[in-house]
N, C-alpha and C positions, 0 to 999 in steps of 0.2 A: 677817889676808890682805887686801891691798890688789889689786885687778884693775884697771889702767888701761885705759881704751878708747881709741878713736884719736884722734889728734890730726892738726892741721895745721899745717904751717910753712909761713908767710906772708912770710917774709923779713923784712929789717932786724932779726935776732934774736929776732922774736918768736914763740912758739907757741901754739895755740889748741887747748883742750881741749873734746872734746865726748861725751856719753854716759858718763863715767867715775865713777868712785866719788867724785870732787872736785865731782860736780854739786852746786848749790845753796851752795858754800862763798861765792860773790861775794854780799855783802849789797846791791849797787846791782842797781838795776832799768835797763836801757837803758846798761849800762855800756859795751857795743858799741854804738854812738848808730845804731839802725837807725829809731825809731819818732817821729815829729814830727806830733801831731795838729793843732798850732795852728800850724804853719807858721812863717815868718818872724816874730818879734817886735821891733818897735823899743821899748827902753827909754829913758826919757829920764834926764838925770844926776838922781841921787838917788834913782830910784824901782827898784822891785825887781818882777819878773816872772818865771814861767815860759815856758821857750821849749820845745826839744825835751822829749820826757814825761820827767817825774819831774826835770827839773834846773831850778833856781831861780837867777837872776842878779840880783845886786844891785848895782846900778852906782854906784859912789862918785867917778867921773871928772866933766869938767865938760863933757861933751858927751853927746849921745844916742848908743848903740850899738846893733846889732841882733845878735840871738840866733838860729841856726837850725840845721838840718843840712845838711850840704856833702858833697859826693861828692867826697873827698879823694883826689888822686892817688897809686895806688898801694897805697892802704887802703881799709877800707870807709868808710863815712861818719865825719864828725867833728861834734863840737859846735864850730861855728864863731862867732865873736864877732869883729865890724868895727865900724867908725865908720859911722853911719848917714849922716853928711854932713861936717862940720867934724870932722877928729881931734881927740881928747881931748889937753890937754896936761898935765894934773895928775891924780892919783888912780890908782885900780886898780878891777878888778870881782871879786867874790867869785863864783864857780859852785859850787854846792853841792847836794847830795841828801840828804833827810832821810828817814831810815829809821825807820819806826814802832818805838817802844819804845826809852826810853833806857838800857834794861837787856839790849839785844840783843848788846852786844859787850862787857860787863863782866864782871869775874872771877865774879859771881854766876851769870850764864847760862852762860858758857863754861869759866871756869877756867883761861883764858889771856889773853894780850895778843892786840890787834888789830894787822894789818898793811896798808897799803895800798900799792896798785901805780897808778901812772899814767904812760900815753904821751902827750906831749904836744909840739907844734910851738907856741913862744912867740916873739915878736919880741924877742929880745934879753934876756928878762926870766925869770929862774927862778921858779916859784910856790912861794909859801908854804902849806903843806899843813896843815890843823887837824882834828882830831876834835873835834866839839862834844856835848856831853851837855846837851840840853834836857830840863826836868822839867816841861814844859806850863804850861797856864794854869787857872785858877779855884783860887780858895782862895790858900795862901800857901806856893807852891812854891818849891824852893830855886832860888839863881842857877845859871845857865849853868856849865858846866866845860869849858874850852877848855884841849886839849893840842896844842902845836905838835909835830909829826913831824921827827923827823932824819931826812933825805932823803940818798940815794946817787944821783949822776946819771950816765948813760953815753950817750954819743952813739950813734944807731944810724944816721949817715950823714946829710947834709945839715943840715936844720934841726931835724930830728925827735931828741929828747933822750926817754930812758928815765927816769923818777924812782921810785926804791923807798924807801919809808919805813916806819917800826916806831914803835909806840907802846905804853907800857904803860897799859893801859885802866884808868883810875881806878875804883876802886869805888863804886857808890850805894848802899851798904846804910845810911848815915846820912842820905840825902836824903829830902826830902819831896816827894811827887809831886802834882801838880795836879790837881783834880776833874773836869777835862773830858777826860780819856782821848786827850791829844794830845801826849804827849810825845814825843821822839825821840832818834836819835844821828845824827848829819850831817858829812858830809866834805865839807870846804870846801876850795876851790882859790883863793888870791888872785894875779890876774894883773895887771900893767900893760898897758893897751892904748893905742896911738898911732896911727899913720897905717898900720902893717901889721894884718895878720890874725892872730888867735889861734886854733889849731884843738887842741881835746882831743879825741884820737883814742879811748883805750882808758881805762877806769878800773876797778880790781877793788879792792874792800875785802873782808877775809876774818880771820876769827879764827885764831890760831894765831902761831908764833913765824917760820914760813917760809912766803915768798911763793910761789904754786904757778903753774902755767901757766894762762894766760888762758881764763876760760870762755866758750863760745860758744854760746848756747842757741837753741833754735829761735825764729824769728822771730815765730810765731803764739803761743807760750809767753809771750814778752816783750811783745807787743801785749796779751795778756790780763792779765797782771800792771800793766801800765801803766795801762789801765782801770779798775782797782780805784780810782784815784784822779782820772781824767779821761777822760771819753769824749764824742767827738761822734756823734750820732745825725744821719745824713744828710750832707750837705756833698759830695757826690759823684754828678754826675746828675740830672737832674729825675723826680720821681717824688711821687706823692701821699702825704702825711703825714696829712692831714685831710681826708675826701670824704665828706659826708653832705647828704640830701636835706632841705631845710628846708621847714616848712610856713607860714613867715610871718617877715616881718623881725623882727629884735630876740631871736632866739632864741639861747640858749649851746648849743654843741655841744660836749661834751667827749670825749676820747678817751685811754687808758692806753698809754704806750710802754715795753717793758721793756728794762732796760739787757743788755748782753752779758754782764757779771759785777755782783755784788752791789757797792756802793762801800763805801769805807772808812768813812764816816759819812754822814749823811743831806748829799747835796751841794747846793751853789747852783746851782740850773739856769737858764740864761738862753737866749733866743733868739738866733740867729746870722743877721744880716741881714736885708734885705726878701725876704719870699717872694712868690710869684708866687698871688694871689688871684684867685678867682671867686666872688660873691655873697657874700663874706664879709668880717671885718676880718683884720687881722695876727694870727697865733696868740699866745697868752700862756702864761705857765705858773700852773697852779692849785695844784699841790702836787708836792713830791718826796719819795722814799721810799730805801731802799739799794737797792731792787729795779728802781725804774722812776719815770716822770716823768708827771704828768697835765696835759695840754694842751688849751687850747678856744679856739675861734674864736666870732665873733659875727654869727650872719647878717644880711645887709644887703636881703635880697629873698627872695621865695618861689621855691623850687627849689634845683637842685643848688648845695651850698656846698662850696669846695673850696679847700685851702691846700696849695701844693707847695714842699717845699725841695728846692734845686738846689744847683748848685755854689756852694762858699763860704757855704751857708746850712745850718741846720738848729739843733739844739738841742745846748748844751754843759752837761754835768754836771761839776762841779768839787769834788772832796771832798781836796784836796791838804791835806797838813799845814801 
């Protein structure tokens, strides 16, 4: 028996489901874009970078584009892509989310096909939607398998279109996986970006032969899932990160900081910005683990040594795929 919980009709032919038996069907994290710990990210032609949490953009145009969260009129926030300066004249961008485990939507794991739902506003260009199975790195893994979805397009009014695609997820039973435990399944949207802005509004990838209502999970839950892959410590408001009395100049002072959630793998941790310091050097990273990071400062005099992280400063821990 299925018991359906409450859902919210938000207009434009879209229905959001919350607290129902359908919970956790969407394999995408931040599919309704809510979390953007990195802020706006400018991505040069030919480069790739993460923008809003869990979303990677590869810029195959001939100009820089900016990738951020945007409060889209009449909707929730969107994944926004627009020219940083001069508008591109050739090429396209690929926006993708990599889901841990190349088996996650395969027949071996689910015994069924995978489906994808995308709501998007695009500047006169329909997106190409591809499901990629990547078998990781290390050793001699099998090559990527890309499957293009067959999509049906429905206008929701104005420039917003709904794209629903289905795909028979290929078997992975005969594939060789890499030894680094970094294999994944990826949903990829390819869109041309020119002078106008592209907004990807809602994305859902789920197993099964039928597309269901869009899930709208709690924002705190979404943030915690995003922080498994990327987390910023600090960054808002001035507060001391490291503060200790030093008996002499030239002493190293270490402190451990715990992550909000354990990371997918040992992250690459970096210092963000120039911190406000008194009696010490700028902070550095000594070591990182899945549960936290050890930071140090070097005292420059006798007395109190303090390093403060404020707005747009802190520590970033990156464990993305």
